[in-house]
C-alpha positions, -999 to +999 in steps of 0.1 A: +364+368-356+399+357-368+410+392-377+400+404-342+419+375-326+450+383-348+448+419-339+445+411-302+474+387-303+495+414-320+484+439-293+495+415-266+529+411-283+531+449-287+524+454-250+548+426-239+577+435-262+572+473-269+554+481-236+528+502-253+491+502-246+458+516-258+456+533-292+494+530-298+491+492-293+463+490-318+482+511-343+513+490-338+492+458-342+477+471-375+512+483-387+528+449-379+502+424-391 
């Protein structure tokens, strides 16, 4: 559950800062753990 929460938080940051969504946000989140 923690990994999912961390990934989700990273995606939110990616969307807010980088303005990216969907697969790109997930890839960004994984890249920037």
